[in-house]
Phi, psi and omega in degrees: 000306172280165177297156186297331181262014177222136171277145176289150172249163177233133176236157175262175178304322179295320174302316182298319179297316179305316179297320182290329172296316180292323184293313182293328181288333177285002176096010178270151164272109191275127175232129182208186187285141179220159178259115177216139176045049171061031176215158166270119184229160181270131177208177178292140180228149176247334184208174182286352171291346176273352180286166179277065180302127174069024188241135168235177175231151176243126187229142172206179176306109181068026178217130182214130183212146170267151179216167177271136170277163181262016177219185183250035175305139181265341185224043183268041183227176175267264179219150179261192182285350179261153169236174180294344176304337178299325186265325181274332184221082193305143174301326177215128188222127172285130181264320178204159174239136177241138177225148182236128174235112188056242180262006184258142176224150182224149174234124184245112171298142180292125184290141176306149181291155179251001184300147171246104187267135170247110186268112189255122178095032182281132177272163184298322180293331177288324176298317179296321184293313179300317176306314178294319179289327174302321184295319183285318197260336183229346182252025179236187183303321182254124186253129174275111187291322180296312179301309185303322184290318176299316183298312189294334182259358182291134173253131183243122173257096194275166175224127172287132183293137168247000178216134181263135179281165185294341184245009182286138172217039184296327176299322175298326185266004183056041180236022178159181015268359179272130175282127182245337183198172176078027182226161172260321168223146181233128177251149165234127185274133175239129171222122182242018175099326178247326181238141182240111181211180181220134167281142184233126174249142179252143184235006179198170177292329177295314176303315178295322179296316181294312182307317178302339176269002184247141173299122182210171169217168176294137183285142180277166182298323172297326170288329176292318182295324183286329173298314179298326186285328178301314188288311177301323174302313177293330175297320188271004182232033177298139182289335184219163171212152182208123178295128189237001187281350183221027189293326184297311188286325182297307185291315180293341174266006181225045180293336180253023182295142179299346183292333180297321178291319186295310184295329182297331176294339183260330187287129183273356186053038180280346180074007178305322181299321180280330179286327177272349183289132185281357178250334177310134190225017183287137186223164172228170174237143179235139174252142177222140173229161184276174187291333184276344185076016181266338176229141182221156184225150165238131185241137169268133176219157178298141175233184185207141176285009175267350176280147179296317181298339191301313191251025184287115180219137169045045173093006177188168186270132174293331176238090186274346184255153173300327173302307182300322181289318179291321182293322182290323178296305189292319179292319181292313183304310187273326194241289187287346172302316180301317177300318185281322184230012176080006178204169171292148172275005186246137177245004173078024180291329182086001187297321182300330181278320184290321193259012172277121182300333178256006174071022174303129189243114181292338178287326177291324183294314184295315183301314179299317172294330173289332178089015178183178178289136169281127176291147175303316187296317187284335186278352183256000000 
């Protein structure tokens, strides 16, 4: 469970509360899962009482519901409609402000943020998604200074999944459910009916320093084995699976497959799949000025390849049909992303399936194009 040179520690629920206090005392803004508007969403938290205690989620194509668990698990759900992209790559961001005084004009770029974010409850698939956005936004020729500033200061407290959602397929994408890297601290929640505790692994000096401030003890062999069982239980109960080792070749050799026409009859081009996706990074810019004309601002906002305007060039849209827009999204996510960035753009979180109003299922579309069922063995 823990790295070979480090033993796992155990903390109680009170220890988790002490950890949150230590994080906030260190100058971090703690953000974690909360229950709002009948969904689990990420927001500011101050204590374990803000976490979704005893709450789980039920997910399927086009369906999301919260339900009560029969225990007091704090992380007993899969993933909600939001991803950490909301905080690291904001939905709307002012880029610069221009002001005119008489005949003189000045342009002031928006300064990079100075926030120190502590992301609490980050799942393995979400860490993989953050790593993918790192590759796009800070590890290439062009660097997003706002994302970079937040990312460099971010603290990640990960959680190994103990429950797979009805639309999860992270095992197929080799993105979970076990957290393996990219974290400062990683928790595994243990509930045996009498005791509620967390195994803790450290992944950085910052994480080790925080753990030192929290009451903890060395985990027993029984607890380590219990933690392994929790993760294996999640891995063996994926709601979906999809063979992923040949997607680039499969999709790019089937660009005129009749399935694209079929899915176009159902797709609403509503953009839900791209907005809930933790790796989609497309944006547009908007300029706005006040009524006097003395002040103007440029804003960046999330956009989607499903909108007509996104590919509008020289008087028309390059992708005018729902067929072409869905094909663009799916082939980029699963195939040409590999050519562009060296990995798939999908982490198997299942959000695009859950939050599609008509329940279009990316794993089903791949299976239809392949012409048969993907075996569970090949998908892992």
